[in-house]
C-alpha positions as a printed NumPy array, in Angstrom:
array([[-135.729,    1.553,  -14.424],
       [-138.296,    4.272,  -13.839],
       [-138.826,    6.521,  -16.84 ],
       [-140.168,   10.083,  -16.871],
       [-143.304,    8.99 ,  -18.729],
       [-143.99 ,    6.373,  -16.065],
       [-144.982,    9.049,  -13.615],
       [-146.221,   11.856,  -15.865],
       [-148.813,    9.543,  -17.435],
       [-149.964,    8.147,  -14.116],
       [-150.129,   11.28 ,  -11.999],
       [-153.218,   11.786,   -9.883],
       [-154.768,   15.056,   -8.754],
       [-152.418,   15.333,   -5.779],
       [-149.14 ,   15.847,   -7.606],
       [-147.218,   16.421,   -4.381],
       [-147.58 ,   12.741,   -3.597],
       [-146.216,   11.368,   -6.815],
       [-144.198,    8.499,   -5.436],
       [-142.741,    7.442,   -8.785],
       [-141.092,   10.804,   -9.381],
       [-139.786,   10.878,   -5.815],
       [-138.343,    7.388,   -6.294],
       [-136.8  ,    8.441,   -9.607],
       [-135.108,   11.436,   -8.004],
       [-133.869,    9.44 ,   -5.028],
       [-132.391,    6.803,   -7.328],
       [-130.415,    9.539,   -9.099],
       [-128.804,   11.147,   -6.043],
       [-125.129,   11.784,   -6.786],
       [-123.913,   13.33 ,   -3.537],
       [-125.155,   14.635,   -0.221],
       [-123.721,   16.108,    2.949],
       [-124.939,   18.452,    5.678],
       [-125.128,   21.368,    3.217],
       [-126.32 ,   20.098,   -0.15 ],
       [-127.91 ,   17.257,   -2.076],
       [-127.032,   16.704,   -5.747],
       [-129.128,   14.812,   -8.293],
       [-128.469,   13.589,  -11.825],
       [-131.646,   15.059,  -13.298],
       [-133.151,   12.942,  -16.086],
       [-133.998,   14.702,  -19.349],
       [-137.681,   15.638,  -19.411],
       [-137.991,   16.362,  -15.693],
       [-138.934,   19.972,  -14.938],
       [-137.127,   21.702,  -12.073],
       [-139.629,   24.422,  -11.245],
       [-143.356,   24.573,  -11.926],
       [-145.184,   27.07 ,  -14.096],
       [-148.165,   27.479,  -16.387],
       [-149.244,   24.15 ,  -17.909],
       [-146.668,   22.27 ,  -15.807],
       [-148.288,   19.227,  -14.198],
       [-145.425,   18.16 ,  -11.985],
       [-141.931,   19.408,  -11.18 ],
       [-139.131,   18.855,   -8.696],
       [-140.225,   21.999,   -6.85 ],
       [-143.479,   20.22 ,   -5.939],
       [-141.548,   17.45 ,   -4.212],
       [-138.748,   19.212,   -2.351],
       [-140.202,   18.153,    1.003],
       [-140.337,   14.463,    0.021],
       [-136.924,   13.637,   -1.418],
       [-135.502,   13.509,    2.092],
       [-137.997,   13.014,    4.894],
       [-138.107,   15.689,    7.561],
       [-136.571,   18.469,    5.475],
       [-137.433,   20.706,    2.553],
       [-134.71 ,   21.197,   -0.038],
       [-134.14 ,   24.609,   -1.625],
       [-133.632,   25.353,   -5.325],
       [-130.474,   27.405,   -5.962],
       [-130.104,   27.021,   -9.75 ],
       [-131.951,   25.392,  -12.643],
       [-131.598,   23.179,  -15.677],
       [-133.89 ,   23.248,  -18.709],
       [-136.507,   20.514,  -18.868],
       [-134.747,   18.668,  -21.689],
       [-131.24 ,   19.102,  -20.274],
       [-130.025,   16.222,  -18.125],
       [-127.342,   16.161,  -15.492],
       [-125.971,   17.502,  -12.232],
       [-128.109,   19.891,  -10.223],
       [-127.683,   20.773,   -6.549],
       [-130.167,   21.697,   -3.831],
       [-129.501,   23.411,   -0.507],
       [-130.578,   21.71 ,    2.714],
       [-131.469,   24.923,    4.555],
       [-132.137,   28.6  ,    3.926],
       [-128.693,   29.839,    4.956],
       [-126.932,   27.434,    2.597],
       [-129.365,   28.425,   -0.158],
       [-128.426,   32.098,    0.233],
       [-124.743,   31.232,    0.197],
       [-124.988,   29.058,   -2.928],
       [-127.099,   31.552,   -4.85 ],
       [-124.385,   34.141,   -4.246],
       [-121.77 ,   31.65 ,   -5.442],
       [-123.705,   31.084,   -8.672],
       [-124.361,   34.809,   -9.098],
       [-120.668,   35.561,   -8.595],
       [-119.734,   32.899,  -11.185],
       [-117.633,   31.012,   -8.672],
       [-119.336,   27.698,   -9.428],
       [-117.596,   26.044,  -12.373],
       [-120.101,   24.346,  -14.67 ],
       [-119.154,   21.84 ,  -17.363],
       [-121.567,   20.5  ,  -19.968],
       [-121.328,   17.861,  -22.664],
       [-123.119,   18.244,  -25.993],
       [-123.41 ,   16.636,  -29.401],
       [-123.772,   19.213,  -32.163],
       [-124.761,   19.066,  -35.805],
       [-121.689,   20.655,  -37.317],
       [-118.121,   21.043,  -36.087],
       [-116.679,   24.354,  -34.823],
       [-113.926,   25.78 ,  -37.026],
       [-111.448,   25.667,  -34.124],
       [-110.742,   22.862,  -31.679],
       [-111.198,   25.187,  -28.725],
       [-112.233,   28.76 ,  -28.141],
       [-114.778,   31.141,  -26.653],
       [-118.146,   32.051,  -28.166],
       [-118.769,   35.63 ,  -27.056],
       [-122.053,   37.16 ,  -28.202],
       [-124.576,   39.209,  -26.185],
       [-128.045,   37.704,  -25.86 ],
       [-131.59 ,   38.991,  -25.588],
       [-135.011,   37.373,  -25.262],
       [-137.29 ,   38.028,  -28.225],
       [-140.414,   36.587,  -29.791],
       [-139.561,   34.863,  -33.051],
       [-142.336,   33.257,  -35.12 ],
       [-144.674,   33.353,  -32.139],
       [-142.33 ,   31.78 ,  -29.595],
       [-139.937,   33.273,  -27.071],
       [-136.297,   32.633,  -27.912],
       [-132.906,   33.892,  -26.867],
       [-131.168,   35.516,  -29.825],
       [-127.855,   37.207,  -30.541],
       [-128.209,   40.973,  -30.188],
       [-125.076,   43.098,  -30.533],
       [-126.898,   46.004,  -28.887],
       [-127.882,   43.992,  -25.819],
       [-126.274,   44.726,  -22.472],
       [-126.54 ,   41.027,  -21.521],
       [-123.033,   39.867,  -22.345],
       [-122.672,   36.104,  -22.681],
       [-119.603,   33.93 ,  -23.167],
       [-119.164,   30.18 ,  -23.582],
       [-115.859,   28.317,  -23.557],
       [-115.769,   25.184,  -25.722],
       [-113.387,   22.403,  -26.687],
       [-113.873,   19.5  ,  -29.086],
       [-113.738,   16.016,  -27.575],
       [-114.413,   14.102,  -30.799],
       [-115.359,   14.712,  -34.431],
       [-117.566,   12.598,  -36.671],
       [-117.334,   13.495,  -40.363],
       [-119.288,   12.166,  -43.324],
       [-118.966,   13.275,  -46.929],
       [-120.587,   10.895,  -49.362],
       [-123.274,   10.405,  -51.946],
       [-125.845,    7.977,  -50.671],
       [-129.112,    6.379,  -51.66 ],
       [-132.284,    7.805,  -50.177],
       [-134.972,    5.673,  -48.576],
       [-136.924,    3.472,  -49.291],
       [-134.867,    0.382,  -48.509],
       [-133.486,   -1.191,  -51.661],
       [-133.781,   -4.959,  -51.87 ],
       [-130.732,   -6.315,  -53.655],
       [-130.556,  -10.108,  -54.048],
       [-131.997,  -10.622,  -50.557],
       [-129.558,   -8.048,  -49.2  ],
       [-130.922,   -4.878,  -47.602],
       [-129.001,   -1.68 ,  -48.186],
       [-129.995,    1.261,  -45.995],
       [-129.416,    4.979,  -46.224],
       [-127.549,    4.744,  -42.932],
       [-126.619,    1.117,  -43.044],
       [-124.759,   -1.046,  -40.664],
       [-123.096,   -4.394,  -40.483],
       [-121.616,   -2.739,  -38.346],
       [-119.994,   -0.238,  -40.662],
       [-120.951,   -0.894,  -44.25 ],
       [-124.608,   -1.489,  -43.649],
       [-125.111,   -4.668,  -45.572],
       [-127.339,   -7.325,  -44.033],
       [-126.18 ,  -10.555,  -45.629],
       [-128.712,  -13.334,  -46.226],
       [-128.218,  -16.688,  -44.557],
       [-125.249,  -18.597,  -45.917],
       [-123.279,  -15.56 ,  -47.072],
       [-120.165,  -14.274,  -45.357],
       [-120.635,  -11.268,  -43.094],
       [-116.997,  -10.214,  -43.347],
       [-116.135,   -7.074,  -45.291],
       [-115.114,   -7.685,  -48.902],
       [-112.873,   -5.114,  -50.527],
       [-115.545,   -4.723,  -53.185],
       [-119.025,   -6.092,  -53.454],
       [-121.694,   -5.744,  -56.092],
       [-125.326,   -6.721,  -56.268],
       [-127.86 ,   -6.534,  -59.027],
       [-131.568,   -5.961,  -59.14 ],
       [-132.973,   -5.511,  -62.646],
       [-131.425,   -2.322,  -63.994],
       [-129.993,   -1.195,  -60.647],
       [-126.319,   -1.753,  -59.967],
       [-124.557,   -0.611,  -56.82 ],
       [-120.847,   -0.871,  -56.238],
       [-118.983,    0.077,  -53.099],
       [-115.477,    1.401,  -52.853],
       [-112.862,   -0.21 ,  -50.643],
       [-113.699,    0.054,  -46.969],
       [-111.234,    1.211,  -44.35 ],
       [-112.694,   -0.391,  -41.234],
       [-110.064,    0.959,  -38.89 ],
       [-110.775,    4.538,  -39.891],
       [-114.532,    3.901,  -39.906],
       [-114.973,    5.72 ,  -43.203],
       [-118.342,    5.408,  -44.867],
       [-118.379,    3.517,  -48.104],
       [-119.245,    5.397,  -51.305],
       [-121.887,    4.041,  -53.634],
       [-122.062,    4.815,  -57.338],
       [-125.324,    4.231,  -59.164],
       [-125.287,    3.356,  -62.863],
       [-129.044,    3.365,  -63.353],
       [-131.648,    4.479,  -60.875],
       [-135.136,    3.204,  -60.316],
       [-137.694,    6.042,  -60.511],
       [-138.465,    5.658,  -56.793],
       [-134.834,    6.147,  -55.762],
       [-133.094,    9.514,  -55.563],
       [-129.427,   10.251,  -55.153],
       [-127.76 ,   13.348,  -53.758],
       [-124.549,   14.556,  -52.162],
       [-124.553,   15.722,  -48.59 ],
       [-121.82 ,   16.722,  -46.192],
       [-122.59 ,   15.955,  -42.57 ],
       [-120.549,   16.306,  -39.451],
       [-121.162,   15.97 ,  -35.728],
       [-119.027,   17.193,  -32.833],
       [-118.844,   16.009,  -29.248],
       [-118.099,   19.116,  -27.188],
       [-117.134,   20.101,  -23.675],
       [-118.79 ,   23.408,  -22.788],
       [-118.107,   25.763,  -19.894],
       [-120.464,   28.742,  -19.649],
       [-118.555,   31.763,  -18.37 ],
       [-121.846,   33.57 ,  -17.899],
       [-125.153,   31.925,  -17.037],
       [-127.81 ,   33.297,  -19.378],
       [-131.01 ,   31.418,  -20.176],
       [-130.508,   29.086,  -23.158],
       [-126.997,   30.493,  -23.577],
       [-125.373,   27.278,  -24.785],
       [-128.191,   26.507,  -27.195],
       [-128.243,   30.002,  -28.712],
       [-124.46 ,   30.313,  -28.976],
       [-123.985,   26.957,  -30.676],
       [-126.831,   27.588,  -33.104],
       [-125.293,   30.968,  -33.972],
       [-122.002,   29.37 ,  -35.058],
       [-123.997,   26.902,  -37.169],
       [-123.431,   23.997,  -34.771],
       [-126.837,   23.521,  -33.115],
       [-127.211,   20.917,  -30.404],
       [-128.593,   17.644,  -31.755],
       [-132.325,   17.459,  -31.118],
       [-132.688,   21.195,  -30.469],
       [-135.207,   22.099,  -33.144],
       [-136.131,   25.358,  -31.408],
       [-132.709,   26.865,  -32.077],
       [-131.302,   24.637,  -34.789],
       [-134.297,   23.913,  -36.999],
       [-133.95 ,   20.952,  -39.356],
       [-130.155,   21.006,  -39.089],
       [-130.448,   19.845,  -35.468],
       [-131.69 ,   16.418,  -36.548],
       [-129.649,   13.577,  -38.049],
       [-131.195,   10.38 ,  -39.398],
       [-130.523,    7.467,  -37.088],
       [-130.08 ,    9.702,  -34.011],
       [-132.857,   10.034,  -31.43 ],
       [-134.513,   13.467,  -31.518],
       [-133.926,   14.279,  -27.827],
       [-131.753,   17.277,  -26.96 ],
       [-128.147,   16.12 ,  -26.505],
       [-127.074,   18.508,  -23.74 ],
       [-125.889,   17.269,  -20.348],
       [-124.725,   19.03 ,  -17.182],
       [-121.642,   16.905,  -16.585],
       [-120.053,   18.486,  -13.525],
       [-120.3  ,   21.246,  -10.927],
       [-117.243,   22.412,   -8.995],
       [-117.913,   24.576,   -5.957],
       [-116.812,   25.544,   -2.485],
       [-119.068,   24.592,    0.42 ],
       [-119.818,   26.939,    3.348],
       [-117.044,   25.211,    5.34 ],
       [-114.544,   26.1  ,    2.543],
       [-114.308,   22.496,    1.346],
       [-113.976,   22.297,   -2.441],
       [-115.887,   19.545,   -4.229],
       [-116.668,   18.469,   -7.782],
       [-119.904,   16.623,   -8.49 ],
       [-119.961,   14.559,  -11.683],
       [-123.037,   13.126,  -13.415],
       [-122.729,   10.237,  -15.907],
       [-124.263,   11.074,  -19.322],
       [-127.773,    9.747,  -19.998],
       [-128.518,    6.651,  -22.017],
       [-129.641,    8.518,  -25.15 ],
       [-126.342,   10.42 ,  -25.443],
       [-124.27 ,    7.277,  -24.914],
       [-126.3  ,    5.406,  -27.54 ],
       [-126.028,    8.293,  -30.004],
       [-122.238,    8.291,  -29.688],
       [-122.222,    4.554,  -30.37 ],
       [-124.398,    5.095,  -33.455],
       [-122.157,    7.921,  -34.67 ],
       [-119.102,    5.675,  -34.419],
       [-120.98 ,    3.313,  -36.721],
       [-122.393,    5.822,  -39.198],
       [-119.413,    8.121,  -39.563]])
């Protein structure tokens, strides 16, 4: 499979002839007809060029389909993956831009967030404004702004963790490795050769003055085991931490820049991997640091009045993160 870095690291001076990016885009075509072409944009691919941008989709619009030049009618952030559509001629481009402007295109996103909203579904309704914060441009909540912004959300799944746990480094216990976020596949104990890998109701191991005991494990509920430490080595710390992650469906009612990212950060549920808006809270040990935001579907009416919905499968990093969360939480 072609990765984004495969072409960005091997680009030559003539970026318009970057065959690897063209091949990547062609391999991710979701739908096409006489009016539009839709692509499942990989995370990391830039839609439109700008200052310091080496290569973008806009540089290659005349190469994705030979003999025609596609037109950009909307955008996705560089680190956001998912469905994006292009017009196949100027007239269709004008029509689609009016559809987006009139909010007649229904957009659905998927996101993993650090933190769970207080309600299972609802609308986040806060006006936004661009400002410079700590030397970088950000979109922030501004009650005095005229740029109203609203985001509809619903929770698909919740992952909750409330436990004391042992901080890194790895603790060697009788040839058994016990990790901060451990896994075998739930408890996190890697048994040495010759020992059973099934889950005991209680297990204990000893290493000098260190004793760890686990409570009973409910495998079906995938609850994390709780460890109590009688005596701690000086290199090992122990603390309590409550963590939770939500898998959300998001539908922006308005279409402001960075709207989803700013709204979720404001309700203390930043998108995983989004350090710009979520700071340290946006990162969870064991989860890749990419932004977990995906344009899942676009529902629209074509110029011939035909209604279609284009759906883009989530990227590999989001799928893997969900699998990890099922293990950790």
